[in-house]
C-alpha positions in Angstrom: -53.6 24.8 36.8 -54.4 22.2 40.2 -57.5 23.9 41.8 -56.1 25.5 45.3 -57.4 24.7 48.4 -57.0 27.1 51.0 -56.6 26.7 54.6 -59.5 29.1 55.6 -63.1 29.0 55.1 -63.8 32.9 55.6 -62.9 36.7 54.5 -63.9 39.3 55.9 -63.9 42.5 55.3 -63.1 45.9 57.2 -63.6 48.9 57.1 -62.8 51.5 60.0 -60.8 55.3 60.2 -56.8 56.6 61.6 -59.0 57.1 65.0 -60.5 53.3 65.2 -57.1 51.7 63.9 -55.9 50.5 67.4 -59.7 49.7 68.6 -60.6 47.3 65.2 -57.2 45.5 65.6 -57.7 44.5 68.5 -60.9 43.4 68.5 -60.1 41.3 65.6 -57.1 40.2 67.8 -59.9 38.9 70.5 -63.0 38.1 68.9 -61.0 35.8 65.8 -57.9 35.1 66.9 -55.7 37.5 64.2 -55.3 41.0 63.4 -56.9 42.2 60.3 -53.5 43.4 58.0 -54.4 45.3 54.8 -58.1 45.3 56.1 -58.9 41.9 55.7 -59.0 38.4 57.5 -58.7 34.4 56.4 -60.0 32.9 59.5 -62.2 29.6 59.5 -63.8 31.4 62.5 -67.3 32.1 62.2 -68.6 35.5 62.7 -72.1 37.3 62.2 -70.7 40.4 61.0 -73.2 42.5 61.9 -71.9 42.4 65.7 -68.9 44.2 64.9 -69.2 48.5 63.9 -66.0 47.6 61.7 -66.6 44.5 60.0 -68.4 45.2 56.6 -68.8 41.5 55.2 -68.0 37.8 55.2 -67.2 36.1 52.2 -68.4 32.3 52.6 -65.2 30.7 50.2 -67.7 27.6 48.3 -64.2 27.4 45.4 -60.8 28.2 44.3 -58.7 28.0 42.0 -55.8 29.5 40.2 -57.0 29.5 37.3 -60.4 31.7 36.8 -61.7 29.6 34.0 -61.9 25.8 36.0 -63.3 28.0 38.5 -65.8 28.8 36.1 -66.3 24.9 34.4 -66.5 24.1 39.0 -69.3 26.6 39.7 -71.1 25.0 37.1 -71.0 21.6 38.0 -71.6 22.0 41.1 -75.4 22.6 39.0 -76.5 25.2 41.5 -80.7 25.9 41.2 -81.5 29.3 43.5 -84.1 31.4 42.8 -83.9 35.3 42.9 -80.5 35.3 43.5 -77.5 38.2 43.1 -73.2 37.7 42.3 -71.6 40.7 43.0 -67.7 41.6 42.5 -65.4 41.5 46.0 -62.6 43.9 45.4 -60.3 43.0 47.6 -56.6 44.4 49.0 -54.8 44.5 45.7 -56.4 43.4 43.2 -56.6 45.9 39.9 -58.9 43.9 37.6 -60.5 46.4 36.0 -64.6 47.7 35.9 -65.2 46.4 32.4 -63.6 42.9 33.1 -65.4 42.8 36.3 -69.0 43.1 35.1 -67.7 40.1 32.5 -67.1 37.7 35.7 -70.1 38.8 37.4 -72.4 37.9 33.7 -69.5 34.4 33.5 -71.0 33.5 37.0 -74.5 34.2 36.8 -74.7 32.0 33.3 -73.9 29.2 35.9 -76.0 29.7 38.0 -79.6 27.8 37.2 -82.2 30.6 37.9 -84.0 33.5 38.4 -81.9 36.8 39.4 -82.7 39.5 41.7 -80.7 42.5 42.0 -82.8 44.2 44.5 -84.4 41.8 46.6 -81.7 38.6 46.6 -83.0 35.3 49.2 -78.5 35.3 48.5 -75.8 36.6 47.4 -72.8 35.0 45.4 -69.7 36.5 45.4 -66.0 36.5 43.1 -63.0 37.5 45.0 -59.3 37.9 43.8 -56.3 37.7 46.7 -52.8 37.3 45.7 -53.7 34.8 42.3 -55.8 32.8 43.4 -59.9 33.3 42.6 -62.5 32.8 45.0 -66.3 32.1 44.7 -68.4 31.9 47.8 -71.8 33.9 49.8 -71.6 36.8 50.1 -72.8 38.1 54.3 -73.5 41.7 54.4 -73.2 43.6 57.6 -76.5 45.1 58.4 -77.0 48.5 59.6 -79.9 48.6 61.0 -78.2 49.2 64.6 -77.3 52.3 63.8 -80.7 53.3 64.8 -79.2 53.6 68.7 -77.5 57.2 68.1 -80.9 58.4 68.0 -81.3 57.0 71.7 -83.5 58.6 74.0 -81.0 59.1 76.9 -77.6 60.3 76.1 -75.0 63.0 77.3 -72.3 64.6 75.5 -69.3 62.3 76.7 -70.8 58.9 75.8 -69.0 56.2 74.4 -69.9 55.3 71.1 -71.2 53.0 68.8 -68.2 51.6 67.9 -66.8 51.6 70.9 -69.4 49.9 72.9 -70.3 47.3 70.2 -66.6 46.4 70.0 -66.2 46.3 73.9 -68.6 43.2 74.0 -67.2 41.3 71.7 -63.6 42.0 73.6 -65.8 40.8 76.7 -67.1 38.3 75.4 -65.0 36.6 72.9 -68.1 36.2 70.3 -69.4 33.6 73.0 -73.3 34.4 73.9 -73.3 31.6 76.2 -71.3 34.5 77.9 -73.2 36.7 81.1 -71.7 39.5 80.9 -71.3 42.8 83.1 -72.3 46.2 82.5 -70.5 47.8 85.6 -71.1 51.4 85.7 -73.8 51.1 82.8 -74.5 55.1 82.7 -77.7 55.3 79.2 -77.0 52.1 78.9 -74.8 52.6 75.2 -72.9 49.1 76.3 -75.8 47.2 77.0 -77.9 48.7 74.3 -75.3 47.0 71.7 -75.3 43.9 73.3 -78.8 43.6 73.8 -79.0 43.9 70.0 -76.8 41.7 69.1 -78.1 39.1 71.6 -75.9 38.8 74.3 -76.4 38.2 77.9 -75.8 41.4 80.0 -76.6 43.7 82.8 -76.0 47.2 84.3 -75.6 48.5 87.3 -74.9 51.9 88.6 -75.1 53.8 91.7 -77.0 56.8 90.2 -80.1 56.8 90.2 -80.9 59.3 87.1 -78.4 56.5 84.9 -80.2 53.6 86.1 -83.2 55.7 85.0 -82.1 56.8 81.7 -80.8 53.6 80.8 -84.2 51.7 81.9 -85.8 53.7 79.4 -83.3 53.5 76.2 -83.2 49.8 77.0 -87.2 49.7 76.7 -87.6 52.6 74.1 -86.6 49.4 71.8 -88.0 46.6 73.6 -84.9 45.3 74.8 -85.6 43.8 78.9 -82.0 43.2 80.0 -81.8 44.2 84.3 -80.2 46.5 85.8 -79.2 47.7 89.7 -79.7 50.9 90.8 -76.5 49.8 93.4 -72.9 50.1 94.5 -71.1 47.7 92.5 -69.8 46.4 96.0 -73.1 45.2 97.2 -73.8 43.5 94.0 -73.9 39.5 94.7 -73.7 37.8 91.3 -70.9 36.1 89.2 -70.3 37.1 86.0 -68.0 35.5 83.0 -66.4 39.7 82.3 -67.6 42.6 82.7 -67.5 46.3 81.3 -66.0 48.7 83.5 -66.4 52.7 81.8 -64.3 54.7 84.3 -65.3 58.3 85.8 -63.9 60.8 84.2 -64.6 62.8 86.5 -66.5 65.4 83.8 -70.1 64.3 84.9 -69.3 62.4 87.9 -66.8 63.4 90.8 -63.8 60.7 90.8 -60.7 59.9 92.1 -57.8 57.5 92.8 -59.7 56.2 95.3 -62.8 55.4 94.0 -61.7 55.1 90.5 -59.4 51.8 93.0 -62.4 50.5 94.7 -64.5 49.9 91.0 -62.4 48.0 89.7 -61.7 46.0 92.5 -65.2 45.3 93.5 -65.7 44.4 89.9 -63.0 42.1 90.4 -64.8 40.0 92.8 -67.6 38.6 90.3 -65.7 37.8 87.2 -62.4 36.9 85.9 -63.0 38.7 83.1 -63.2 43.4 82.8 -62.2 45.0 79.3 -62.0 48.6 81.3 -61.8 51.8 79.6 -59.5 54.8 81.3 -58.6 58.3 80.3 -55.3 57.5 82.6 -52.9 54.8 82.7 -54.2 52.3 85.2 -51.6 49.1 84.9 -51.1 49.6 89.0 -54.7 49.2 89.9 -54.8 45.8 87.7 -52.0 43.8 89.4 -53.3 44.9 92.4 -56.3 43.3 91.9 -54.7 39.2 91.0 -55.3 40.8 87.7 -52.8 40.7 84.3 -53.3 43.0 81.4 -53.2 40.6 78.1 -54.4 43.0 75.9 -53.9 47.2 75.5 -55.4 50.1 72.9 -55.4 53.9 73.0 -58.9 55.1 71.1 -59.6 58.6 69.8 -61.6 60.6 69.1 -62.7 62.7 65.9 -61.9 66.2 66.2 -61.0 66.0 69.8 -57.1 65.2 70.2 -56.7 66.1 73.6 -59.5 63.5 74.7 -58.7 60.3 73.9 -59.7 56.7 76.1 -57.8 53.4 76.5 -59.1 50.4 76.7 -57.6 47.3 79.1 -58.2 43.4 78.5 -57.5 42.1 82.4 -57.8 38.8 83.0 -57.3 37.0 86.3 -54.1 36.1 87.2 -54.1 31.9 87.9 -53.0 30.6 90.9 -49.9 28.3 90.4 
C-alpha cells in the first residue's frame, strides 16, 4: 500500500483532569490555533511541550505509512546511525495494539537503527505510534518536569493561582511568541512571573502592595530570575506591552469593589492591546466599556472547592473602523 503523507508535522498528547478541561482547550486554541480532541492535537505549529502544564509530549513525524511493514522498510532505508538512542511506543487514542505486539514493534524499530541503545539516558528518543490505521515513526520530545519546583516557592498564600493556571495564562497572553513583552498587572507573590521566566518569556510585574512586591522579588531571586517588579499603582505605570495578565482581587486578601476593578482594567488597557483577565465575577460589561472585545473565554474549577471557580477572559482591542 502506498505511503500516506500527513498534512501535519507534529502530534501533541495532553493530560489533564476534568477541572482543567476548558482551560486546556482554551490554551490549545490560543497557542496552536486548534482545539485538542481526545487529548490529541495534530499541527504544523512547533511548541515546546514544557511550556504547557497539559502537554505530555510532542511527536515529530519523520515517516508514515498505512502499512506497518512498509514503514519498517522505510526506516531501514533512512540509514539512521546514532549512538545512545531509545525507542518508545506512543499509545494514542483508539490504538488497541496489545502489549506483546508493541514490544515486538519496538524491537523491529530498534533493529532498523544503527548504533547502541541507551534506555536510561538517551541522547534521542525515537517513537512509533498508530492513529486511525496510519503508522507513524518520529522523534518524541517529552515535557520536562523541573518547573514543578515552583510549587515550593518561599512565599505564597492559600488562594494563589495554581502553576497550571499561571503557565496557561502566559501561553494565552503571548500566543507562544517569546519576543512579546508581557505585564503581570497585579503580580501578588509572582506566580505568573515565575512560570513566564522559566519558559523564557519577557515579563514585568506591578503591584500597589509593597509586601506583594517584596515577596515577588524574593520568589524570583530564589530561582535566579531577574524580571523587573514595580511597586506602583498601575495607573502610574508609563510603559507599553504586547499583552497583560490581570488576576483581579477577590475581596479575600485585598479589598475590592466594582470601582476598583473597573479602574484596574481601564488602567491596564491603556498599556496594551491584549488582555487576559482572571476573575470570579462577570466582567463583560467592563470589557466593552474600555474598547476591547472578548475573543475567548473559559471557566476554571478548583478541585475540592466547588464553591470557588475562576473565569478567564481573553480580550483584544477593537480595531478602529
